N, C-alpha and C positions, 0 to 999 in steps of 0.2 A: 142387856148385859153391862155391868161397869166397865170402865176402863181398866181397873185392876184386875178384873176376872179374864179381861182379854190379855192382859199382859203376861199370865199365867200359862196362856196356851201354847203350847211347844210350837206350832206352825209360826206364831209370831217370834219367839226366840230365835228358831232356826233362821228366820227372813233377816232378822238384825243381825245376826252373826255374820251372815253373807254380805250384808251390808257395811259391816265393820272395817275401817282401814287397818288394814293387817301387816303389822312390821314383824318379822317372825320372832324376833329375839325382845321384843316388848314386853315388859312384865310390870306388876304392881308390888305392892307392899308384901305380897305372899310369896313373890317370886317366881310364880308359875307363868310359862312365857306363851305367847299365841300359838307357837309350835305344839306345846305341851298340852295346851287346852285343845287344840284341835285333836290330837292323838287321843283323846278320852271324851270327844264331843258328845256323844249320845249321852254318856253317864255325866257329864256336868251339865247338858240341857233338861236331862231328867231331874237331876236335883234341883236346879233352879225353878222349874215348874212346880216343885213339890213345895220348897220353901215359900213362894209366894201365892201358893194355893191356900196354904196352912197360914199366913200372915208372920210367918217366922223369920223371912228374908231380911238381913239386915246388911247395908253396905258397911264394906271395910275401909279403914283409913287410906290416906293417899301416899304415895311414895313421890317424895319430892325430889325434883332431879334441876339442879342449877344449870342453866343456858346461858352460855357466857354472850353477850350483846357485841358481837364485833370483836375487834382486837383490843387489848388495854388501852384506857385513855390518855395514858403517858407512858412513856419509855422509862422516864426516871423512878417514877413511883411504882410502875406496873399495876397500878388499881385498875380493877376490872367491874365493869357493871354486870349484873345478873338477872334474868327474868327466869323464876322459879315454876317450871312445868309442875303440875299436881297431877299424877298420873294415877288413874283408879287400876284396881285389879282388871283382868281379863273378864271375869264373870260380871264384875259391877259394870263394864263397859258395852256388854251383851245387853243388860237389863237397861242402861240409860239410851241404848241405840233404839231398844224396844221401844220405850217410853216416846223418844223423838218421833217416831215412827206414827205412834198414836196420837199424837197432839199437835202434829205440824198442821195439819189440816184445819184444825180448830182455829189455832193460834192465826194462820195466815187469813182465815176467812173474817177474823176480829181486826187485826192489825196491818194486815197487807204487806208483810214482810218481803214476799216473794214477788218479783217482777213489779216493783212499784217506781221504777225509774230513776231513783237515787240511791239505792243500797246494791253493792255488787260482790260484797263477802259473804260466804257461807251460805251462797242461795244457788237454786239450780238455775242453769243458764247465766250464772254471773261469772266472775273471775277477773283478773287484772286486764287480760285483753279487751273484754268487753267495757270494762272501767275506762279504760285508754281511748277506746274508739269514741266513746261517748264524750270524753272530753275534747279529743279531735273535732267531733261535730260541731262541738258549741263552737269552737274557734272560727270553724268555717261559715258558721251563722251570724259571726261579727262579734263574738265576745273576746275581747282583746286583752283583758285583765283577769288576774286570778288571785283568789284568797285562798290561804291554804293554811290548814291548821290541824292539830291532833289533840285527842281529849287526855288529861293528864291522867296517868294510871289508870286506865279506862275498867280494866276488868277487875282490879282491886278495889275500885270505888262504886260499883254497881250495889245498890241498897238492897238487900236479900229480902226485906219484908215487902216492899215496893214491887220487887220482881215477881215474888210469889202472888202476890195479890194479883197483878196484871196477868199471870198465867190462869191462876183459879177463875178469873173470870170470864175467861175464854172458853173453859171446858164445860162439857154437857154434863159433867159429875165431878164430885170432890175426892173422889175414891183413891186418886194416884197423887193428891197433895201432900199427905204425911211423908210419903216416901220421896218427893221431889223436895221436900223440906229437908230429909235428912242428906240428901245428895248436896244439898246447898252448905248443910252446916259442917259437915266432915271436914277434917283438915289432913296436914302431913302427918305421918309417924315418925319419921326419921328427922327430927327437928336437930338435933347434936349433929349430924352428919351436913346438915346444910348450912349451920353455923359455922363449923371447921372451913367447910370449903369456900364460904363467900365472905369470911372474916367480919361478919356482921352479925348482930342479934336478930333472929326471925320475930315476926310480929305477927300475931294471928288476931283479926278483928272479926268476931262472930256476928257483927251486924251487915259488915260489907265483903263484897269481892264473890265472884265466881272462879271456879279452878280453871286455870288454861290448862288443858290436856285432858279435859273430862267430854265425851261426845255432846252433851247437852249445851255445855257453854257457848258455841257459837250459835246455836238459836235463839237461845236466852241473851244474848248479846243484841241481836237485831230486834227480838222483842221489846227489850228495854229501851232502846232507841227508836221505836216505831212511832211514838208521837213527836219526838223531835223530826224524823223524817216528814211526817204528815205538814206539821208546821211548815216546814220549808216549802214544800210542794204548794199549799196555800199560798206562800207569798210569790209563786212561780220564779223562784230563783233556780238557776242552773247549778245544781249541786251533785257532785260524785261523792258518795261515801264508801269507803272501804274499811269495814270494822270500825276503829275510831280514828282514821284517818280521813281528812274532809279537804274537799277543794270545791271552790264556788266560782263558777265563769262569770264575769261582768263586762258590760259595755264601756264603763267608766273607772277611773280609779277610786272617785268616791263613792260608787256604788260598792266596789269590793271592800272599801273602808267600812261602809255601813253593814255591810254583811257580818264583819265581825260583832258588831254590837247585838245583832240580832241573834247569831249562832249562841253567843254568851249568855244570853237572857234565857233562851230555850233551855239550853242545857243546865242551868240554875235550877230550874224546876225540876230536873232529875238528880239533883245534887252532884253535879258534874262539873270541872272547870277547864280552863283552855289556858292555853299558855299566852304570856303576853303579848298585845301586838306591837309588831316592829312595821312601823310605818315606811313608805319610800323614803329613802335618803337620811331616815333616822339611825342613830346608833344604837346598838345591842343593850336590852337593859341589864344593869350590873348584877350580877349574881344568878343568873338565868342562863342554862346551857341550852334551851330550846325556845324558840319564839313562834307564835303565828305571824304571817307575811302577808304584806300585799306588793304585789308585783307585774309588770308587763307578763302576758302568755308566754312569749319567745323564752326559751331558757329554763321554763317551769320543771322543777324536778318533783315527780310525784310516784310513788310506789316503786321508786327505783329507776323509773323512766325519766329520759329528758324529751320535752315537748318544743320543737323548733318547728313553727309554721305548720303544713299538714305531716310533718315527718315525726314519727316517734323514734327516738335512738336508744340504742341499748343503755344498760344503766351506768352509772357514774365509776371512776376509779375504783373506790370504795368497794362498790358492788364484787368488781372483780377479783381484787385482794381477799375481801372476806370469803369469797366463793373457793380460793385455793386455801386459804386458812382453815375452813371447816375440813378440807381432805386431810391437811396436815393433822388435824387434832383426831381425825378418825383413824391415820396410819400409825399413829404414835401412842394411841390408847393402849396400854398395858393390859386391862381388863379384857380385850377381845381377842378371840383367837385369829389367824392370820386369816380364813376364810370369811370370818366376821369383817374384817376390815375390808377385804374387798367388796362385801356386799354393802356395808356402808358407805365406802368411797362411792362406788356406782350410784347409789341412791342420790348422793348429795350432788354429783355431776348432772343427772338426769333432771333432778328438781330445778337447778338452776337454768340448765337450757330450756327446759319445757316452760319455763317462766318467760323466757325473753326470745324464742324462735319466731315470733311474730313481728319483731321490730324489724325496721328499714333496712340496717346495714350492720356487719360486723366489722368490726376495726383490730389493728393490730394486738389489742388486749388479750383477744381471745386466743391468738397463737402462741402468746406470752404465757398464758395460763397452761397451755399445752406443755410447754417447755418446762414449767414448775412443776407440773403433774407427772412428768417422765422422770424428773429429779426425785420427787416424794417415791415413788414406786421402786426406782431401783435403790434409793436408801432402806426401804424397807424390806425388799428382797437381800439384800447386803446383811442387814441386822439377822435375817432368819437363816442364813449361812446359805443362802441362793442365789445363783447368778443367770442371766440369759445367756442362752447359747446360740451361736449363728448371727444373724444380721437382724433379727428381731429387735424391736424396742421393747422395753418393760410393759408397757400398753399393749402391743400386740402378745406377747408372752402371757399376760396375765388375763388377757379378754376384756380390758376395760377401754371403752370407746373415748377418744379425748373431746375436748369442748367444742373445736371446729367442726370435726368430723359429724358430731352429734347432731349440733344445731343445724347443718347443712342435711342431715337426713330428715329432722324432723319439719324444716321449711320444705323439701320436697314432699313430704307426705302430705302437707297441709295443701300446697298447691293441686296434689292429685286429687283430693278431695273437693276444692273448690271448683 
């Protein structure tokens, strides 16, 4: 039975629906939300199966969503940076998730994208905590210097033909390749809306890039970098890679500098580039906002964490301010109903706290965020003509658990499991 035939199986599609990350109000260009798809699930899955079986299934275009990268870079110009999420329709997400389930084992068998010891993003038993712990173990083994880098515009610069060839080489038959190729080639439909929001011309390159926001993209990112990972493993370098973020622990400063040359040369084989290297005691290269760096381990900032000795501390001040900034954005989003605002706010707080509950301590900045959260919720209530009665806080009245309490609870749960 070919992979394409298996893809049309309703059992496969149902399993992919169950495995799909579901934000209730998320939708694609057809404006059908996760909840609406769920309410008509049997008919939706039956229709997908029929279209796939008959060869008439065609992916729809993507919905572009500009995601601000933190706060504006300048208070004077209010200039903002954006990352464009490219969101498929729910039905296309189900199909992509099904494809992922059918091909992951084959891709891992050939490229070792899971549990290879260096890649920690988008893999089972991976994650920020596992990556951080690996870095700490290297330090404990005597690796006192760090080389840190990230790949320039990684997802936007993945070569589609090279990726498709790598995927096809690993599969037992080619039946899914035309559909995978279609998923790689479709782009956003709402270009004018994106340009109006970002204040810049949108550019689409038919030969480069995978869509951030599509279920297949994380898997494809790891497949694309699989040869790079293996080259680093063969050189016995102590690397931790989290998607396009890289850190290599070394025993000497010179070894860390040499790591840059190796990483740069290996990535060039994949048509990828690094930011210029900022060596110790050198001034930043003019015209570059970001750099690859070599530094001592103590004080290393990676994945929003600060490493000092055997301690892993909560994120930098910017991460705290960005956390409450995303809450404000949800609270003041006029397109959301009051209920949807609460769901969005709660999800943002939960995501931030879940990411950092494993760190060694919490400081006063977390309590400061709780005070700012209370202010945001109070203003949101006032704008809706509501107020808190009695001695309750806005957080208590709305059922929103604060940062400090939530992290304490998550840490208690972790301790009980261990």
